C-alpha beads as a LAMMPS data file, in Angstrom:
LAMMPS data file: protein, C-alpha beads

97 atoms
96 bonds

1 atom types
1 bond types

-500.0 500.0 xlo xhi
-500.0 500.0 ylo yhi
-500.0 500.0 zlo zhi

Masses

1 110.0

Atoms # bond

1 1 1 416.058 -294.295 188.197
2 1 1 418.144 -291.363 187.001
3 1 1 421.270 -293.022 188.375
4 1 1 420.554 -296.465 186.894
5 1 1 423.658 -297.566 185.034
6 1 1 425.501 -294.312 185.796
7 1 1 428.276 -295.958 187.786
8 1 1 429.719 -299.285 188.846
9 1 1 431.086 -299.919 192.339
10 1 1 434.648 -301.238 192.033
11 1 1 435.607 -301.338 195.705
12 1 1 433.723 -300.736 198.928
13 1 1 434.545 -300.409 202.608
14 1 1 432.758 -298.680 205.461
15 1 1 434.167 -295.200 204.770
16 1 1 435.493 -295.451 201.214
17 1 1 433.835 -296.431 197.950
18 1 1 435.459 -296.479 194.519
19 1 1 433.133 -296.102 191.536
20 1 1 433.638 -295.965 187.783
21 1 1 431.342 -293.640 185.867
22 1 1 429.621 -294.875 182.728
23 1 1 430.486 -293.566 179.289
24 1 1 429.190 -290.359 177.732
25 1 1 426.142 -292.157 176.305
26 1 1 424.435 -292.278 179.698
27 1 1 421.457 -289.831 179.683
28 1 1 422.818 -287.828 182.639
29 1 1 425.850 -286.814 180.571
30 1 1 423.736 -285.932 177.540
31 1 1 421.587 -283.551 179.556
32 1 1 424.377 -281.501 181.109
33 1 1 426.511 -279.645 178.555
34 1 1 425.856 -282.059 175.647
35 1 1 428.979 -281.005 173.751
36 1 1 431.138 -281.233 176.874
37 1 1 429.630 -283.933 179.130
38 1 1 430.272 -283.619 182.868
39 1 1 428.632 -285.130 185.929
40 1 1 426.021 -282.681 187.311
41 1 1 426.776 -281.542 190.856
42 1 1 423.570 -282.880 192.409
43 1 1 424.497 -286.417 191.402
44 1 1 427.487 -286.434 193.780
45 1 1 424.963 -286.287 196.630
46 1 1 422.718 -288.931 195.060
47 1 1 425.631 -291.308 194.504
48 1 1 426.894 -290.810 198.079
49 1 1 423.388 -291.447 199.373
50 1 1 423.219 -294.748 197.494
51 1 1 426.708 -296.083 198.113
52 1 1 426.779 -295.215 201.827
53 1 1 423.087 -296.059 202.319
54 1 1 422.238 -292.727 203.942
55 1 1 419.382 -290.280 203.576
56 1 1 420.684 -286.813 202.737
57 1 1 418.232 -284.146 203.847
58 1 1 420.502 -281.180 204.546
59 1 1 423.749 -280.044 202.929
60 1 1 425.602 -277.484 205.038
61 1 1 428.479 -276.848 202.659
62 1 1 429.664 -278.091 199.286
63 1 1 432.512 -277.253 196.958
64 1 1 433.106 -278.441 193.414
65 1 1 436.751 -278.051 192.420
66 1 1 436.983 -279.952 189.124
67 1 1 434.423 -281.656 186.905
68 1 1 433.874 -285.411 186.857
69 1 1 433.859 -286.816 183.334
70 1 1 432.439 -289.939 181.703
71 1 1 434.488 -293.126 182.266
72 1 1 436.283 -291.510 185.223
73 1 1 437.041 -293.410 188.425
74 1 1 435.923 -291.576 191.556
75 1 1 436.752 -292.283 195.188
76 1 1 434.124 -291.259 197.739
77 1 1 435.562 -290.936 201.241
78 1 1 433.418 -290.378 204.306
79 1 1 434.398 -289.163 207.751
80 1 1 431.244 -288.735 209.856
81 1 1 429.260 -286.056 207.965
82 1 1 432.191 -284.912 205.808
83 1 1 432.631 -286.306 202.311
84 1 1 435.490 -285.992 199.817
85 1 1 435.377 -287.041 196.192
86 1 1 438.735 -287.737 194.580
87 1 1 439.973 -288.675 191.143
88 1 1 443.583 -289.642 190.444
89 1 1 444.408 -288.857 194.100
90 1 1 443.204 -285.268 193.630
91 1 1 440.168 -283.864 195.414
92 1 1 437.514 -282.775 192.930
93 1 1 434.636 -282.070 195.341
94 1 1 433.636 -282.131 198.986
95 1 1 430.556 -281.567 201.072
96 1 1 429.376 -281.520 204.673
97 1 1 425.981 -282.683 205.871

Bonds

1 1 1 2
2 1 2 3
3 1 3 4
4 1 4 5
5 1 5 6
6 1 6 7
7 1 7 8
8 1 8 9
9 1 9 10
10 1 10 11
11 1 11 12
12 1 12 13
13 1 13 14
14 1 14 15
15 1 15 16
16 1 16 17
17 1 17 18
18 1 18 19
19 1 19 20
20 1 20 21
21 1 21 22
22 1 22 23
23 1 23 24
24 1 24 25
25 1 25 26
26 1 26 27
27 1 27 28
28 1 28 29
29 1 29 30
30 1 30 31
31 1 31 32
32 1 32 33
33 1 33 34
34 1 34 35
35 1 35 36
36 1 36 37
37 1 37 38
38 1 38 39
39 1 39 40
40 1 40 41
41 1 41 42
42 1 42 43
43 1 43 44
44 1 44 45
45 1 45 46
46 1 46 47
47 1 47 48
48 1 48 49
49 1 49 50
50 1 50 51
51 1 51 52
52 1 52 53
53 1 53 54
54 1 54 55
55 1 55 56
56 1 56 57
57 1 57 58
58 1 58 59
59 1 59 60
60 1 60 61
61 1 61 62
62 1 62 63
63 1 63 64
64 1 64 65
65 1 65 66
66 1 66 67
67 1 67 68
68 1 68 69
69 1 69 70
70 1 70 71
71 1 71 72
72 1 72 73
73 1 73 74
74 1 74 75
75 1 75 76
76 1 76 77
77 1 77 78
78 1 78 79
79 1 79 80
80 1 80 81
81 1 81 82
82 1 82 83
83 1 83 84
84 1 84 85
85 1 85 86
86 1 86 87
87 1 87 88
88 1 88 89
89 1 89 90
90 1 90 91
91 1 91 92
92 1 92 93
93 1 93 94
94 1 94 95
95 1 95 96
96 1 96 97
């Protein structure tokens, strides 16, 4: 329920999903740095779990390079157990299951 209304799927294929984050009024943005809303790191995993319909039980490695902001468009790319999250063709995070 925490992710309800957080994002909208714009495009979807087997290994790539494009989502648009909701605006700063979504509760998830209000809870994490209220004066400077960013997407909390754990939600990257939750979103990937939902959009790729997988159950994430173990994260071997993760790296957060830049914050994701309200209203931002994110591209989730999957190659086996490796995931990249991009925005404006720039990688902002990645993780390995």
